[in-house]
C-alpha positions as CSV (number, residue, x, y, z in Angstrom):
1,M,-46.8,-16.7,-36.0
2,S,-47.1,-20.3,-34.7
3,E,-46.4,-21.3,-31.1
4,E,-43.2,-23.0,-32.1
5,Q,-41.8,-19.8,-33.6
6,Q,-42.8,-17.8,-30.5
7,L,-40.9,-20.3,-28.3
8,D,-37.8,-20.1,-30.5
9,D,-37.7,-16.3,-30.6
10,P,-35.9,-14.7,-27.7
11,A,-37.3,-11.6,-26.0
12,P,-37.2,-8.4,-28.1
13,G,-33.7,-6.9,-28.0
14,R,-32.0,-10.0,-26.8
15,P,-29.6,-12.0,-29.1
16,K,-30.6,-15.5,-30.1
17,P,-28.7,-18.2,-28.2
18,D,-26.4,-19.0,-31.1
19,Q,-25.4,-15.3,-31.6
20,P,-22.8,-13.4,-29.6
21,P,-24.0,-10.4,-27.5
22,R,-24.1,-7.1,-29.4
23,G,-22.4,-3.8,-28.2
24,A,-20.7,-4.5,-24.9
25,A,-20.8,-1.2,-23.0
26,T,-17.5,-1.6,-21.2
27,R,-14.3,-3.6,-21.5
28,E,-15.2,-5.6,-18.4
29,A,-18.5,-6.7,-20.0
30,A,-16.6,-7.7,-23.1
31,E,-14.0,-9.6,-21.0
32,R,-16.8,-11.5,-19.2
33,G,-18.9,-12.4,-22.1
34,G,-17.0,-11.5,-25.3
35,T,-16.7,-14.2,-27.9
36,H,-14.3,-12.5,-30.3
37,V,-10.7,-13.6,-30.3
38,Q,-8.1,-10.8,-30.5
39,P,-4.7,-12.6,-30.7
40,R,-2.7,-9.4,-31.5
41,N,-4.3,-7.2,-28.8
42,P,-2.1,-7.4,-25.6
43,L,-4.9,-5.9,-23.5
44,H,-7.4,-8.6,-24.5
45,G,-8.3,-10.7,-21.5
46,M,-6.3,-8.5,-19.1
47,T,-8.2,-7.1,-16.2
48,L,-7.5,-3.6,-15.0
49,E,-6.3,-5.1,-11.7
50,A,-3.8,-7.3,-13.5
51,I,-2.5,-4.3,-15.5
52,L,-2.2,-2.2,-12.4
53,N,-0.4,-4.9,-10.5
54,A,2.1,-5.4,-13.4
55,L,2.8,-1.6,-13.5
56,V,3.3,-1.4,-9.7
57,D,5.7,-4.4,-9.9
58,H,7.7,-2.9,-12.7
59,Y,7.7,0.8,-11.8
60,G,6.7,0.9,-8.1
61,W,4.1,3.4,-6.8
62,D,6.6,6.3,-6.9
63,G,7.5,5.6,-10.6
64,L,3.9,5.1,-11.5
65,G,3.0,8.4,-9.8
66,E,5.8,10.2,-11.7
67,R,4.6,8.9,-15.0
68,I,0.8,9.4,-14.4
69,P,0.2,12.2,-11.8
70,V,-2.8,10.9,-10.0
71,R,-3.5,11.3,-6.3
72,S,-4.3,7.6,-5.8
73,F,-0.8,6.8,-7.0
74,N,1.0,9.5,-5.0
75,I,-0.9,9.9,-1.7
76,D,-1.5,6.7,0.3
77,P,-1.5,4.4,-2.8
78,S,-3.4,1.1,-2.8
79,I,-4.7,-1.2,-5.5
80,P,-8.4,-0.9,-4.4
81,S,-8.4,2.9,-4.3
82,S,-6.6,3.1,-7.6
83,L,-9.0,0.7,-9.2
84,R,-12.0,2.7,-8.0
85,F,-10.6,5.9,-9.5
86,L,-9.5,4.3,-12.8
87,R,-12.9,2.7,-13.3
88,K,-14.6,6.1,-12.9
89,T,-12.1,8.1,-14.9
90,P,-11.7,7.2,-18.6
91,W,-8.7,9.5,-19.3
92,A,-6.7,8.0,-16.4
93,R,-7.5,4.5,-17.5
94,E,-6.3,5.2,-21.0
95,K,-3.1,6.6,-19.6
96,V,-2.6,3.4,-17.5
97,E,-3.3,1.2,-20.4
98,G,-1.0,3.2,-22.6
99,L,1.8,2.9,-20.0
100,Y,1.2,-0.8,-19.8
101,L,1.6,-1.2,-23.6
102,Y,4.8,1.0,-23.5
103,M,6.2,-1.3,-20.7
104,L,5.5,-4.4,-22.8
105,R,7.2,-2.9,-25.9
106,E,10.2,-1.9,-23.8
107,Q,10.4,-5.4,-22.3
108,Q,10.2,-6.9,-25.9
109,R,13.0,-4.6,-27.1
110,R,15.3,-5.6,-24.2
111,A,14.6,-9.3,-24.8
112,R,15.7,-8.9,-28.5
113,R,19.1,-7.5,-27.6
């Protein structure tokens, strides 16, 4: 291999500069560096904090705690403590994302009437 080829090749396991990163481990990583456009995915580009704020604005902490029985929603609720819990607990995050999608669908149905 010539010196020019060695300089052009990235370190082993790293994508070349013109290639998108492969296999983002988390949604946050995909949001930070993802290059794929997903126009029909309402969660694309949304941070967990933005989703949680939208749900709290729509349902309030009491309504959110009724729909998803999690201590961080029912006992001394706050955005930072809820975010910490949701980032560590995949099943709770899935429920929050599902409730957010449900809220969006309901808003779209009301707008059509």
